[in-house]
VEXMI-66098 format. One line per 2 residues: number of its first residue (from 1); for each residue y, x, z of C-alpha. Coordinates in steps of 0.02 Angstrom, whole numbers, plus 50000, padded with zeros to 5 digits. Example, Ala and Ser with C-alpha at 12.3 -4.5 7.8 and 13.67 -1.06 7.14 Angstrom:
! VEXMI-66098
1) 49775 50615 50390 | 49947 50684 50357
//
This chain:
! VEXMI-66098
1) 48976 49458 46920 | 48992 49293 47011
3) 48860 49346 47139 | 48959 49506 47168
5) 49116 49408 47210 | 49017 49292 47324
7) 48943 49443 47413 | 49115 49521 47438
9) 49186 49357 47504 | 49039 49336 47623
11) 49063 49514 47686 | 49250 49486 47716
13) 49218 49324 47810 | 49083 49403 47918
15) 49188 49557 47961 | 49338 49450 48007
17) 49229 49332 48110 | 49148 49477 48202
19) 49318 49556 48236 | 49385 49391 48302
21) 49231 49369 48412 | 49246 49543 48490
23) 49433 49522 48523 | 49406 49350 48600
25) 49273 49421 48715 | 49390 49559 48776
27) 49534 49437 48798 | 49428 49312 48895
29) 49356 49450 49005 | 49518 49531 49063
31) 49662 49434 48986 | 49794 49501 48865
33) 49907 49627 48953 | 50095 49616 48945
35) 50214 49753 48892 | 50264 49780 49073
37) 50084 49805 49129 | 50060 49922 48981
39) 50211 50027 49028 | 50159 50036 49211
41) 49987 50089 49158 | 50059 50226 49047
43) 50160 50289 49194 | 50006 50293 49305
45) 49918 50400 49173 | 50061 50524 49160
47) 49955 50659 49242 | 49811 50641 49122
49) 49772 50712 48949 | 49811 50539 48881
51) 49995 50578 48905 | 49980 50714 48774
53) 49910 50590 48647 | 50019 50436 48659
55) 50047 50390 48477 | 49925 50244 48493
57) 50014 50183 48651 | 50184 50198 48568
59) 50123 50100 48418 | 50054 49964 48531
61) 50216 49954 48632 | 50324 49946 48476
63) 50215 49814 48394 | 50212 49709 48554
65) 50400 49720 48568 | 50419 49669 48385
67) 50312 49513 48414 | 50397 49472 48579
69) 50568 49469 48497 | 50500 49340 48376
71) 50440 49224 48512 | 50259 49278 48533
73) 50178 49315 48699 | 50169 49503 48735
75) 49980 49494 48741 | 49972 49454 48556
77) 50021 49633 48518 | 49858 49700 48586
79) 49757 49554 48517 | 49819 49576 48339
81) 49807 49765 48344 | 49631 49762 48415
83) 49580 49634 48285 | 49644 49748 48148
85) 49553 49899 48224 | 49387 49808 48243
87) 49395 49735 48068 | 49427 49911 48000
89) 49279 49980 48098 | 49162 49847 48027
91) 49223 49872 47847 | 49216 50063 47855
93) 49044 50059 47935 | 48984 49942 47798
95) 49049 50062 47664 | 48964 50210 47747
97) 48797 50120 47761 | 48811 50072 47578
99) 48830 50255 47531 | 48673 50292 47632
101) 48577 50170 47522 | 48544 50030 47645
103) 48517 49863 47561 | 48643 49720 47577
105) 48535 49621 47697 | 48505 49772 47810
107) 48691 49804 47817 | 48721 49623 47871
109) 48601 49647 48017 | 48682 49815 48052
111) 48850 49729 48074 | 48772 49614 48204
113) 48701 49764 48298 | 48869 49854 48292
115) 48956 49696 48352 | 48845 49691 48507
117) 48909 49865 48548 | 49090 49816 48520
119) 49069 49665 48634 | 49063 49787 48780
121) 49172 49926 48707 | 49321 49900 48821
123) 49358 49955 48996 | 49420 49855 49142
125) 49607 49869 49167 | 49632 49992 49023
127) 49726 49958 48863 | 49697 50125 48773
129) 49682 50095 48586 | 49665 50280 48546
131) 49476 50280 48556 | 49466 50142 48426
133) 49584 50238 48312 | 49471 50390 48332
135) 49324 50285 48273 | 49426 50225 48124
137) 49483 50400 48075 | 49306 50469 48096
139) 49227 50337 47983 | 49367 50357 47856
141) 49342 50545 47858 | 49155 50530 47830
143) 49185 50417 47680 | 49315 50537 47610
145) 49195 50684 47630 | 49059 50582 47545
147) 49160 50569 47385 | 49232 50689 47259
149) 49405 50695 47339 | 49358 50790 47495
151) 49503 50909 47459 | 49618 50776 47533
153) 49525 50779 47698 | 49647 50904 47783
155) 49784 50773 47761 | 49675 50647 47851
157) 49643 50773 47992 | 49832 50802 48007
159) 49871 50616 48017 | 49727 50577 48136
161) 49762 50717 48260 | 49889 50639 48381
163) 49798 50475 48413 | 49675 50530 48545
165) 49611 50686 48630 | 49442 50650 48552
167) 49512 50676 48377 | 49442 50852 48401
169) 49294 50787 48300 | 49398 50782 48140
171) 49406 50971 48104 | 49218 50985 48131
173) 49162 50844 48017 | 49172 50947 47855
175) 49036 51062 47923 | 48918 50914 47909
177) 48978 50858 47738 | 48845 50764 47641
179) 48723 50881 47556 | 48715 50782 47393
181) 48848 50670 47320 | 48842 50593 47147
183) 48697 50708 47104 | 48795 50870 47138
185) 48757 50997 47271 | 48901 51028 47392
187) 48928 51215 47407 | 48932 51290 47580
189) 49090 51387 47538 | 49180 51227 47491
191) 49131 51145 47656 | 49191 51298 47752
193) 49358 51301 47663 | 49385 51115 47696
195) 49336 51140 47879 | 49458 51286 47904
197) 49601 51199 47817 | 49565 51040 47916
199) 49569 51137 48079 | 49738 51210 48033
201) 49804 51039 47982 | 49738 50958 48141
203) 49821 51092 48250 | 49983 51074 48153
205) 49980 50886 48180 | 49962 50909 48367
207) 50098 51041 48379 | 50221 50939 48275
209) 50191 50783 48378 | 50206 50887 48537
211) 50376 50950 48481 | 50437 50778 48434
213) 50380 50697 48596 | 50424 50841 48713
215) 50253 50833 48794 | 50153 50978 48861
217) 49975 50978 48922 | 49977 50918 49104
219) 49899 51021 49242 | 49831 50879 49349
221) 49689 50781 49274 | 49626 50626 49368
223) 49553 50633 49541 | 49404 50745 49505
225) 49405 50919 49436 | 49356 50922 49251
227) 49206 51025 49207 | 49023 51036 49254
229) 49052 50951 49421 | 49124 50795 49339
231) 48988 50796 49204 | 48851 50803 49336
233) 48933 50661 49432 | 48947 50554 49275
235) 48767 50585 49221 | 48703 50542 49394
237) 48797 50378 49412 | 48707 50216 49372
239) 48865 50141 49295 | 48855 50270 49156
241) 48680 50221 49106 | 48701 50033 49117
243) 48854 50043 49006 | 48759 50147 48880
245) 48619 50018 48881 | 48745 49878 48851
247) 48826 49973 48708 | 48671 50046 48624
249) 48521 49947 48686 | 48365 50049 48642
251) 48434 50119 48479 | 48452 50300 48542
253) 48266 50312 48582 | 48212 50233 48418
255) 48337 50341 48323 | 48261 50498 48399
257) 48086 50443 48349 | 48136 50396 48170
259) 48250 50549 48146 | 48131 50640 48025
261) 48138 50494 47901 | 48328 50489 47891
263) 48421 50546 47735 | 48477 50725 47748
265) 48662 50683 47755 | 48631 50569 47905
267) 48532 50702 47998 | 48675 50827 47975
269) 48807 50706 48040 | 48712 50649 48195
271) 48746 50800 48309 | 48929 50811 48253
273) 48968 50631 48300 | 48899 50660 48475
275) 49046 50776 48512 | 49170 50642 48576
277) 49052 50561 48703 | 48988 50733 48756
279) 49166 50796 48785 | 49208 50639 48883
281) 49073 50684 49010 | 49176 50835 49062
283) 49352 50763 49063 | 49341 50575 49100
285) 49298 50494 49265 | 49145 50397 49210
287) 49110 50430 49026 | 49230 50337 48914
289) 49088 50231 48850 | 49189 50163 48705
291) 49167 50332 48621 | 48985 50287 48594
293) 49050 50175 48455 | 49066 50329 48344
295) 48882 50382 48349 | 48832 50198 48355
297) 48918 50160 48189 | 48884 50327 48106
299) 48699 50358 48138 | 48619 50250 48275
301) 48629 50083 48184 | 48590 50147 48007
303) 48458 50267 48074 | 48371 50122 48160
305) 48378 50018 48001 | 48288 50157 47905
307) 48129 50112 48000 | 47989 50081 47874
309) 47809 50027 47880 | 47755 50207 47856
311) 47823 50251 48027 | 47872 50430 48068
313) 47811 50592 48144 | 47905 50687 48280
315) 47824 50855 48303 | 47642 50829 48347
317) 47673 50646 48389 | 47643 50519 48252
319) 47716 50344 48263 | 47667 50204 48148
321) 47783 50055 48137 | 47659 49958 48243
323) 47662 50090 48380 | 47851 50091 48376
325) 47849 49903 48396 | 47740 49920 48552
327) 47856 50054 48621 | 48007 49942 48589
329) 47926 49798 48682 | 47912 49910 48835
331) 48087 49982 48815 | 48172 49814 48788
333) 48082 49735 48936 | 48135 49880 49048
335) 48314 49881 48982 | 48337 49694 49014
337) 48268 49715 49190 | 48377 49867 49226
339) 48535 49777 49168 | 48505 49627 49279
341) 48451 49728 49430 | 48609 49833 49417
343) 48717 49677 49419 | 48619 49608 49568
345) 48639 49768 49668 | 48475 49856 49637
347) 48295 49834 49695 | 48339 49868 49876
349) 48505 49777 49871 | 48557 49641 49988
351) 48550 49505 49856 | 48364 49524 49821
353) 48322 49555 50003 | 48413 49402 50067
355) 48483 49278 49940 | 48337 49284 49819
357) 48210 49270 49960 | 48304 49124 50037
359) 48309 49029 49872 | 48124 49060 49847
361) 48082 48995 50021 | 48187 48839 49996
363) 48087 48792 49843 | 47921 48829 49928
365) 47958 48723 50082 | 48038 48581 49981
367) 48214 48597 50053 | 48300 48655 49893
369) 48422 48540 49806 | 48397 48465 49635
371) 48346 48527 49510 | 48277 48686 49592
373) 48162 48592 49712 | 48060 48530 49564
375) 48040 48700 49479 | 47884 48742 49575
377) 47771 48832 49450 | 47868 48995 49438
379) 47900 49003 49624 | 47715 48972 49658
381) 47674 49121 49546 | 47805 49226 49635
383) 47731 49174 49803 | 47562 49234 49743
385) 47641 49399 49690 | 47724 49419 49860
387) 47559 49391 49950 | 47470 49511 49835
389) 47606 49640 49865 | 47592 49618 50053
391) 47404 49640 50044 | 47432 49799 49943
393) 47558 49869 50067 | 47716 49825 49968
395) 47825 49737 50095 | 47991 49751 50001
397) 48025 49583 49916 | 48144 49663 49791
399) 48004 49773 49723 | 47889 49623 49699
401) 48027 49520 49618 | 48068 49663 49499
403) 47887 49691 49449 | 47864 49504 49421
405) 48018 49498 49309 | 47956 49652 49215
407) 47791 49564 49181 | 47886 49411 49119
409) 47993 49518 49003 | 47842 49611 48933
411) 47753 49446 48900 | 47908 49372 48817
413) 47929 49517 48695 | 47742 49527 48660
415) 47735 49341 48619 | 47894 49354 48516
417) 47817 49495 48413 | 47657 49392 48390
419) 47759 49241 48334 | 47857 49345 48207
421) 47692 49414 48144 | 47628 49237 48123
423) 47780 49195 48017 | 47740 49340 47901
425) 47866 49472 47955 | 47815 49654 47938
427) 47810 49778 48082 | 47980 49853 48042
429) 48057 49679 48024 | 47981 49628 48191
431) 48057 49783 48272 | 48229 49734 48206
433) 48205 49555 48268 | 48151 49611 48441
435) 48306 49721 48453 | 48421 49577 48406
437) 48341 49462 48535 | 48329 49598 48668
439) 48512 49647 48653 | 48562 49467 48683
441) 48440 49453 48828 | 48529 49595 48918
443) 48684 49485 48936 | 48602 49319 48982
445) 48617 49327 49171 | 48797 49275 49205
447) 48812 49192 49378 | 48624 49200 49397
449) 48489 49262 49511 | 48324 49319 49436
451) 48296 49138 49375 | 48107 49153 49358
453) 48091 48975 49294 | 48205 49010 49145
455) 48097 49153 49084 | 47935 49060 49116
457) 48010 48919 49013 | 48038 49042 48871
459) 47857 49102 48886 | 47794 48922 48874
461) 47899 48886 48719 | 47840 49047 48635
463) 47660 48997 48672 | 47695 48825 48599
465) 47765 48900 48440 | 47614 49015 48427
467) 47500 48865 48448 | 47582 48781 48300
469) 47576 48934 48187 | 47392 48965 48229
471) 47338 48784 48223 | 47286 48780 48408
473) 47368 48614 48446 | 47259 48578 48598
475) 47356 48714 48688 | 47497 48587 48706
477) 47403 48488 48838 | 47402 48626 48971
479) 47570 48691 48910 | 47650 48519 48936
481) 47583 48514 49114 | 47648 48690 49148
483) 47818 48647 49072 | 47837 48492 49182
485) 47795 48591 49339 | 47911 48733 49291
487) 48075 48659 49229 | 48149 48498 49163
489) 48200 48584 49000 | 48016 48582 48948
491) 48043 48404 48889 | 48069 48466 48711
493) 47907 48563 48705 | 47811 48421 48617
495) 47946 48423 48482 | 47867 48584 48419
497) 47719 48477 48365 | 47822 48374 48243
499) 47802 48494 48095 | 47612 48494 48120
501) 47610 48305 48133 | 47713 48292 47974
503) 47601 48411 47876 | 47440 48332 47939
505) 47481 48153 47991 | 47309 48122 48061
507) 47251 48035 48218 | 47216 48198 48308
509) 47394 48265 48287 | 47471 48100 48344
511) 47358 48092 48496 | 47401 48270 48548
513) 47587 48235 48528 | 47581 48072 48627
515) 47463 48145 48757 | 47571 48301 48790
517) 47730 48198 48799 | 47650 48070 48916
519) 47576 48207 49027 | 47746 48292 49041
521) 47835 48133 49098 | 47693 48085 49215
523) 47709 48251 49308 | 47899 48249 49292
525) 47919 48080 49379 | 47780 48112 49505
527) 47868 48267 49569 | 48033 48176 49590
529) 47977 48009 49660 | 47807 48039 49741
531) 47780 48218 49800 | 47957 48287 49822
533) 48079 48141 49833 | 48259 48195 49860
535) 48434 48187 49788 | 48436 48175 49599
537) 48525 48289 49479 | 48661 48158 49453
539) 48693 48147 49640 | 48705 48336 49653
541) 48799 48386 49496 | 48870 48226 49425
543) 48820 48120 49277 | 48795 48194 49103
545) 48894 48116 48963 | 49014 48139 48821
547) 49153 48193 48938 | 49046 48335 49003
549) 48997 48380 48825 | 49180 48393 48774
551) 49221 48496 48928 | 49075 48614 48901
553) 49121 48642 48719 | 49302 48680 48764
555) 49269 48807 48902 | 49327 48981 48843
557) 49215 49074 48968 | 49064 48980 48901
559) 49103 49034 48723 | 49126 49214 48780
561) 48953 49213 48857 | 48881 49128 48703
563) 48943 49273 48598 | 48873 49401 48720
565) 48700 49322 48710 | 48690 49255 48532
567) 48824 49356 48441 | 48850 49275 48270
569) 48664 49257 48237 | 48681 49066 48221
571) 48813 49086 48085 | 48712 49217 47989
573) 48553 49113 48011 | 48635 48960 47934
575) 48704 49065 47792 | 48525 49119 47752
577) 48453 48943 47759 | 48395 48950 47577
579) 48283 49097 47620 | 48198 49010 47765
581) 48014 48976 47736 | 47968 48794 47747
583) 47872 48820 47908 | 48025 48894 47995
585) 48139 48757 47930 | 48021 48620 47990
587) 48004 48707 48156 | 48191 48743 48180
589) 48267 48575 48138 | 48175 48462 48263
591) 48193 48578 48414 | 48345 48693 48411
593) 48487 48568 48378 | 48414 48447 48507
595) 48398 48589 48632 | 48581 48641 48613
597) 48645 48462 48617 | 48550 48414 48776
599) 48609 48569 48868 | 48791 48546 48825
601) 48777 48359 48859 | 48703 48380 49033
603) 48739 48558 49092 | 48856 48573 49240
605) 48894 48758 49215 | 48907 48796 49028
607) 48953 48977 49060 | 48774 49009 49119
609) 48702 49048 48948 | 48522 49088 48994
611) 48475 48928 48903 | 48518 49015 48738
613) 48365 49127 48752 | 48248 48992 48683
615) 48349 48959 48523 | 48384 49146 48506
617) 48200 49197 48510 | 48127 49046 48421
619) 48263 49003 48296 | 48412 49116 48266
621) 48326 49286 48259 | 48182 49232 48143
623) 48308 49147 48029 | 48414 49305 48020
625) 48260 49409 47979 | 48231 49299 47826
627) 48374 49398 47747 | 48256 49546 47734
629) 48132 49454 47624 | 48124 49511 47444
631) 48189 49687 47471 | 48133 49821 47350
633) 48085 49982 47439 | 48046 50125 47319
635) 47947 50241 47432 | 47971 50389 47317
637) 48160 50397 47344 | 48194 50467 47517
639) 48382 50457 47502 | 48382 50271 47457
641) 48232 50197 47543 | 48310 50025 47550
643) 48393 50015 47381 | 48412 49837 47321
645) 48465 49804 47141 | 48626 49706 47126
//
């Protein structure tokens, strides 16, 4: 009983923390709007279907006015309402996943995945809370249909009708009512009766609200004509696809491949919950990507978490969990590359053709400022790739840069999978870990070029961790030399040897530790004072210190970007500290806290959160995966493949 209360308290804290994080990210991105800006926006949308469904806007305006009269800033109306909506979405999604039979630990990880979608589930310059209410009503409706009181569902359809045009999903949901509930078969006639009565109730709700508000459906809809023309335009625009990648990562592809292993109730709901985003293609200028939250919470996240070691079969194609892991390595590497290239203007964009080439040349000819002038290893590799491309007839620098980054990404995810395998995680657990790390990686390029040295640094640290897990400590000698030539942040690489030195305090371990550390500093100082003397980091960016540490930790933009990259994986990882294996605990404690402290102590631009990739891949994600240890998976029960007693 006590454990049950602790679990409920932990769930409440996590849901509230995730809701606060997502609201803070939206606030910091675009700022809390005032009532005046909200009203002017509503007037500008008077010729759109949104004018027909304004209950959510009226609620927001009334709530904001109520808070304003009590001395609060108008922006707190949206902040508090969005917090309430997001917390509801997390709690309802948790309840739905519990009914599907997902274990407690899998649901925790599912909340992190859903939170990454919510971190980008808002549009620039738009307040519209109706989409979030649609997600709330949809999840509530699914839960109601999953129980024995589905006869009350028409009332829910009536109440949920006037919140958004996309509430059209509510009358259709009963057609996909769960096949089995509490051991009883749901009769088709009952589902049809509930669906018909829900349709009538939904239509009545719209008509009554229309009478009360005096609204009629407007004739002019946005700048483009709704229909197939708008859908084709939306599907062909790169903004559509990059937003879908940010909201869903690679879950749609994995969900399609694992579809045959889903519980029957989940398979029936999947096509129904695609209705809102599909409708948006035809009536919204650029798909209203927030609508993807509905399929994300209903079937993409839980469907992905139903991945097992047995794999799946899709038609004539058979996928073991190991093959799915390989496919995910390719997909995540490509998705991370696509996201960054889109931000930088594409392969043939001006940034890669000019700015990136100029920065590369400055490092190669020694004219770059500190610290870039000393990060020579990655640029030397890029120079070799450029020459190889020129010899092969590829003259476009952007193409070579993109292929080089793709190779880096593939190597990073391959090494990450190998490291998780060395720590004893199964293939399905590794796939979940790669998704967590990859989703964060897609948001780690704020105010950044391709930053080849950062990703080479991550490769070196992953190799160092693999060397420790496999007992190949001599690898640290060449790795220390490569780290010193690549980036100053490689100084902590020898710290990965401390667990091995503690477990086997012999002469060999001490010599390797001292030798790798001495080699690093020998190359480090030789570059700066012998081969490439120039202005120091302090002369260029100012002196590190406690003042900079305090400033970096109090920068709101920096915390927004921390959440985009790391989510709340550090918090969940620390909550699972008792489940960490001794090897992970010994590995985590010497390196990760020191890494974070040194960056915040010395970093001039804390909002550039690429540095979080090393602790994310090597520390936070493996620690979160420790939650999955000890699960009981009865393979004979298809409906509850991840049932966990208690």
